[in-house]
N, C-alpha and C positions, 0 to 999 in steps of 0.2 A: 178284291180279295188280297192282293199284294200289300196294300196299305194296312189292312186289318192285321195281317200276319206280322208286319214290321212293328206295328203298334203293340201287339202282344209281346214280341221279343223285347222291345224297348222297356215295357213295364216290368218284365221279368228281370232284365239286367239291372234296372233301377232298384228293384226290391233286393237283389243280391248285394248291391253296393251299400244300400242302407244297412243291411244286416252286418256286412263286413265292417263298416265304419263303426258300428256300435258294439261289435264283439269284444273289443278291448275294455270298454266301459262295463259291459255285462259281467266281466270277470270279477268285478268288485261285488256284484250281487250274487254271483254263482261261483263261489270258491271251489277249488278242487276238493273232493272228498279226501280225507286223510288216509294214508297208507297205500296210495296208488303206486304202482311201479313206474319208475321214470326211465326214459330212454333218450339216447342221443340221436338227433336227426342227421342223417347223412346228406340228404338233399330234398328239396321241394320239387315234386314231379309236376304238379299243376296247382290250381287254386283249392283243391280239396283232397289231395293225396300227398303223403309223405313217404319217403324211403328212410327207414331207420338204420342205424349203424349195424344192428344185428341181422340185417337183410330183409326184415319184414316190410311189406308195403302196407300202409295204413290209410284207409279211406275215412275221412272225417264225417261222422254222423251229424246230420243237421245242416250241412253245407252242400250246396250243389252249384259248383262254379262252372263257367263256360269252359269248353274243351279247348286245349292248346292244339296246335298243328301236330298231326300224328298219322303215320302210314299214308302219306300222299294227300291227306285231307287238310284243308286250310283251317287256321284257328278260328274259333267263334269270336264274335265281338267281345272285347274286354277280357279275354282269356289271359293274356300276358299281364294285364294290370292285376287280375286276381292272384296270379302266381306271385307277382312281386309283393303284393300286400301280405300274403301268407309268409313269404320269405322274411319280410320285415318283422312280422310277429315272432317268427322263430329266432331271428337275430336278437330281438329284444329280450328273449328268454335264454340267451347264451347257448342256443342250439339244443336245449333240453325240454322235454315235454313229459307230462304225466299222462298215462294211458288208462282209460276205463273201457274195456272191451264191451261191445253191445250185446243185446240179447241174442242176436244172430251173430256169431263170431266171425264169419267169413262171407264174402260175396262170391258171385259166380266166376270172378276173375282170380280168386284165391287171396284177395286182399283182406287184412284184418279190418273189421268194422269197429270203430271206436270213437268215444268222446275223447278229445284231446284238450288237455289243460296246459297252458303255458306256465312254466316255472318262473317265479319272480326272482329277481336278482338279490 
């Protein structure tokens, strides 16, 4: 049973990294809709959550990254790598993103649920 669980986790982590690897290329095929509000990113919380300069926490729709260490829990495998990759994407867009709030605007933690588009230089 332990081997099966590890195999399942490994396949999920692999799928995550394949999606993150291609997310930049996908932007060429999925440009941001025109007229979206832009925001400045204060910090990257983890691989799927941003804190904006206006104080909002934004949970990226369509991405489910491993959890970083929090409240006494250790980080899940590849959590720090996911966070660093999202940080690199934010850095490449000069810290600015375009936000399209999802159909459900907030999650049960109060975070804004949104599609996030990286602003080109």
